[in-house]
N, C-alpha and C positions, 0 to 999 in steps of 0.2 A: 146731117153727118152723110158723107157717100159710104154707101153699103159695098164692101169687098167679098166677093166670093172667093175665100180663102182655099177651097177646095182646087182651085183651078192655078193656084201659085206654084211654082216650079223651085222656089228657092229665095233666099233672105226674106224671111217672114217673120224675122223676131218681131216686128213692130205689131203684128197680128195675134202672136203668141205669148204675149206678156201677162196676161191673167194668171194668177196661182189662186186655186180653190182652197176651200176651207178642209182642214183635215176631217177624218170620218171619227166623230166624237164617240160614237158608240162602242167603237173597240180599240181607241186609243187613249181615252181619258180613264185614269185610275184611282182618282182622288176618293175620299168617303162621300157615299151616296149616288156616285156615278153608276150605271150598268155593268160596266166593265170591271170596275173597282170592286163592286160588292161581289161579283162573280169570283173573282180572283181571291177574295178573302174567305171564299167557301172551302178553300183547301190549305193544308201546311204549306208555308212557303220558306226556303232557306232565307237567311238575313246577314248571316255573315260567318267567317270561320272561327272555329271554337278558339284557335290560337290567337284571335285578335283580342280576346276579353282575358285579361290578367288581374292585376290589382286595382286598376281605376275603372269607373264607368266609361263606356264606348258610345258616342252618338253616332245615330245613324238615321237616313230617311228611307221609308221603305211605303210603297203606294200612296205617296203624298204626305204620310204622317212623319213628323219629327218625333223620335223615339231615343231611348237610350237602355243600353242593355249592360248588365253587369252581372257579377257572381259575387254574392255575399260571403261573409265569414264562415258560414257554416256549408258553402260549397252549392248553395242554391243558385239557380239562374233566374232573373228577373229581366222584365222587358216592359219598362214603364213610359207614359208619355213624358215627353222631355221637358216640358215646364211644369215646374211646381205649381199644385192646385190652390196655392196661398195667393202668391204675387208673381208667379210666372218666371221666376228665376231657374236658370237651367240645372237638371240633375246630372249634366256631364260633370259639373262641379260639386257633386254631392258627396257625402263622407259615408263610405262603405262599412256597415255595420254587421255584427255576427247575424243578426235577422234583418235583413233588408237593407235600405239605405235611407240617410239624413240629407234633408236641403241643408246647404250650408248657410243660407240666409237668415232663417229663423228657426233651424231645428226640426221642421216638421219631419216625421219619421214614417216611411212607407215600407210595408211588407212587400215581398214579391209580386202578390196578387193585387196590390193597390191599396190594401187596408191601411188605413191611417192610424199607425200605433201608439202616436203621442203628438201633441202639439203643445211644446213646453212653455210657450210664452202666454198661453191662454189659461184662464182661472177654473175652466169647467172642461167637460169632455163633450159640450154641445155640437161643435164642430165635426170631430171624428165620428160621432154617433151617426150622422146623416150624410156624411160624404165619402165617395171612395173615389180614389185616383185610378186614372185609366192605366189598363195592365193587361198583358196577352200571355198566355202560356208559352214556354220555350221548351224544345227538346234537344238533346245534344246527341248527333248519330254520325259516328265514324268522321268526326272531326269538323262537322258543321251544324252549325245551330238553325232549326227549324222553328219557326212561330205559327200558332195560328190567330189570325185578327177578324175572324168572322163572328156571328153571334154565337155567344157561349152555349145556349141551349142546342146548337146544331154542329158541335164540334165534332168531326169524324175522328177515327182511329187515325194515326198517321200511315199512310200507305208503306207497304214493305214490297218493293219490285224485286222480282227473281233474280235480275242482275245484281241487286245489292248484296247477294249472298254468294257472288262469285268465288270458287274454291282457288287456292293456291294464287290470289291476286293481291297487289299491293293498291290500295285505294289512296289516291295522293290529293287531297282537296285544294281547290283553286278558287279564285273570285277576281273578276274582270269587270271594271266599270266602263261604260261605254255611253258617250253622250249624244243619244238619240232614244226615241220612242221604242218600249219593248217589243210592238208588233214587227218591226222591220228587223229586228234581231231574229225573231222566232221565225218569221215566215221563211227565212232564209234555209231552214232545216227541210224546207219542202221544196227547194230550188235546185235540184241535183244537176240540171243543164249548166248552172253556173261552175260546177265543179270541172267541167272539160274544158270552157273558156279561162275564167279567171284564174284557175288553180293549175292549168296544164298547158294548154295551146298557146295563150298570148303572153304569158310572163314565165314560161317555163314549168317544169314538173315541181310543183310544191310540195304535193303528196304521193308521188311516184307515178311512173310512165303508164300505168295500167290504168288510172282514172282518166286519162285522154283518149282511150279507146271509144270506138263508136258504140252507142248504148241502145237499147231500147227500154222506155221508161213506163210504168204504169203507177197509179195511185189507188190506193186501196183503204178505206175506213176499216178502223179495227175496233174492238170493245173499249179501247183507252182514247181514241184518237184517230189517227191515220198515219199511213207509212207509204214511202215511195218505193218503187220495186226497179232497181237498175240491174239490167242484165248485158254483160259484155262478153265477147270471146277474146280470150288473153292466152297466149302461147298454147292454142290447142285445148283450152279449158273454158268452160262455162263458168261464168263468175256472176251469182245473183246477190246483190247487196240490197237490203231492207232497212231503211233509215225511218227512225220511228219518232213521231211527235204525239206525246202523250199530254192529253188536256189537263188543266189549262196552259201550262207554260213549260212543260218538261221536255227534254229531247235525249234521244240516246243515237250514237253513231259509232259504225265499226272501225276496225284498224286503220289508223290513219296513213301508213305506208304498206298498204296490201300489195303483195305481190301477184297473188292471185295465178300461181304457176303450179300448185300441189292440191291434191284433194284436201277440202275440208268442209265439214258438215256442221251448221248451225254454231259457227264461231261467235261468240258473243261479244260484248260492246268494249269499246277503248276510252269512251268517255260517257258521263251521263250528267247532264246539267239543266238546270233550270234559269231561263230568262225572266229576271224579276224586276219589275218597274220599281224605279226609285221615285219617281214621279212621271209626269206626262213627256218629259224631253232628256230622262236619263235612264239607264238600264243598268243592272249588276247580274253578270253572267255567274252563277255559282253552281259548283258541282265537283266531281271526281275525275281526274285521269285514271284510270285503270292501267296497270302494268303487270304483263304476264308473258311467258316466254312464246306462246304461240301467237300473240298479237303482233308481236315486234322480235321476229328471228333475228334481224339483221342489227339489232340493239341501235337504232338510230334515235329512240326517245331518250329523254333524260329527265327523270323524276326530281332531281335537284333544281331543275329550272321551274317547276310547279308549284305556285302558292299565290300570294297576295300580288295581284295585278303582273302575273308573269305565267306564262305557259310555255310548254318546249315545242309548239308549232307555229309557224310564220303567220303573220297578218292578224293578229288577235287583239293587239294594244296599240296604242299611239307612242308609246315609249319605246318600244322595242328597236325601233328604226327611225332616222332622220327623214324629214319631210320628203327630200329628194329621191331616198330610197324607196319612200312609199308610193311616189309618184311613179317611181320607174317599175317597181315589182308591188302594185296594189294587192291587198288580201281582204278577207271578210270585213274588217273593221273600216277600211277605207269604202267600200262600196255600202256598207250599210249607214253610215254615219253622214256621209254625202248625198243621201236622199232628203235632206232636210233634218232638222230636229224630230218634227214629225212629218213622216212622207204623207204626201197628199195624192190620195188615190185617184182623186177626181182629175188630176193631170197625167196619169198614166195611160198607156195604150196596150192593155194586155193582149198577148199573143198565144198562140197554142201550146209554146214552152211553158207558159204561167199557169198550167193546170192546177198545178199542186198549191201553188200560193193561193189560187182562186178558192179552191176546195177547203184549204185551212182557214181561209178567213170565212168563208160560208159556216164551217163546224163550229167556229168561234162565236158567231153572229147568231146561230141558231142555239147554241148553249147559253150564251147570255140571256136570250130571249124566253128562252124554257123557264128559267130560274132554277134554284136547287142547286146543287153541288156539281161540279165538273165531273166527267167520266172517272177520273183517277181516285175520287174521294168515295166512290159508290161501286167500284168493280168489285166482281166475285173474286174471292181468293181462296186458295187450297192452303189449308194450316195456317192462315194469315199472310200468304204470299201470293201476289199477283203476278200471274204469267204475262211476259212480255213479248215482242216480235221482232225486235232489232237483231239482226244476224248477217254473216257472211257465208255463203255457201259457193265452194268452189268444186268441180266435177269435169273429170276428162269428157271431151266432145267426141271421142271415139271415131272421129273421120278426120281427113285432111281437107276435105272439102268445106269451103266458108259456107257457114250457116247463112239462112236468109233473114231478114228481119222477122218475119213470121215464126221461124224456129225458135230465136232468141227470146221473142215475147212470150211463145209458148213455155220453154223452159221456166221462165221467170215467173210465170203465172203458176204452175205447177208446183215450184218451190213454196210461193206466197201462200197458195191454198192449203198446203201442208202444214206450214207454221202457224197459221191461223187457227186451223183445225186441232192443232196439239197443245194450243196455250195452257190448258189444264193440266198438263202434264209434267212431270219432273225432266229434266234436260237429258237425262240417259234414253229414257221412253222416245222423247222428241226426235233426238238424234238417230236412235234406231230406227224409228219409222219413216224418217226422211231418206235414210241409206235404203230401206228397204223399196221405198217408192222408186227413187234414182235409179236403183238397180235394174229394176223391173222395167221401167220406161225408157232409161239410158243407159243400155249395158256396155261396158268398156269394150274397147276394139281387142 
């Protein structure tokens, strides 16, 4: 076969660019026994909304496992392997009991921890004395059910983030299914460059004009994972946003329609979510939209639109718009899903703007290889609460002269260093320390 030097081609190179590589199994495969799957199982994962579990069992698939979740007659939550240990009938058709659930086929009765309480068609207790059905512990927190699917003797306490205790805030749970691998959904959280183009300049301002301003970006590791540091000048104000990825698969982001035109210090999150693998090619994003006056003074958000397969900002699901509308104004859903069911890293050509994505992949890979729990499961906590680092700070620039890129980068760096150093403090102290630093370093005009 004739050898072609493809580096010399100037166009129409489709014939020579047909090969599609294999997905990166180490960070994309999530089933039982896979490196990434075992890593993800070492911490508590949200599995569904509390409102989904009513008077019937609910089948679901998480981390490549088929399960059924239910609330028994005494109000206890159970999460069992879907198929009965007898002959495999699905427990989604099981009969809820005061204590546990009974398989409809032959009456095998399971407690919420998988113990077999009775096998009524059997003459002896021989089977139930030696067999335990697969089950996982479940917790209900603020309208979301969380499960721990790792080794029982390694089960950590369920982490409590400081932003989960936000005062005067309405937490509205949501759940969005996405037909692609978990990683391409998660790594979008460390790609702030796309906010300028996808969400602002190319399709119109989806999240406010300020998001399209020129920005200086840095990426910083945190005790919990990493954050990107975005700093812009908008209406003569410095605006530094830190968007946080908490390993293994949690993300916090700031106000969706931030106007960045008045002073704000350590304004906390507008959403907190987990990108949970259903299996290798499907993901469910579960979390809360947070509603508070300071986050949305123009009242653009709508809590009534937040729930199962729906949220109040554009571009997150397939159902919200027609295909033509999604082609004309694509959003996060379109770019994530269109990378293939599992994005093939071998076919990418990463550029300088992808430093955050590359960093996140490296942190995930290193954590998988290190073994043990992800950072969020072993993070230091003060009185049981873990300090986090997502925030928005807006501060008067104090001059009408346009700042240089170096000036923007320096401001963002000083904010980032301050909030990293204060993670162990309460929010009042953190905010006061940030104000003191900025007043000293960037006095108002």
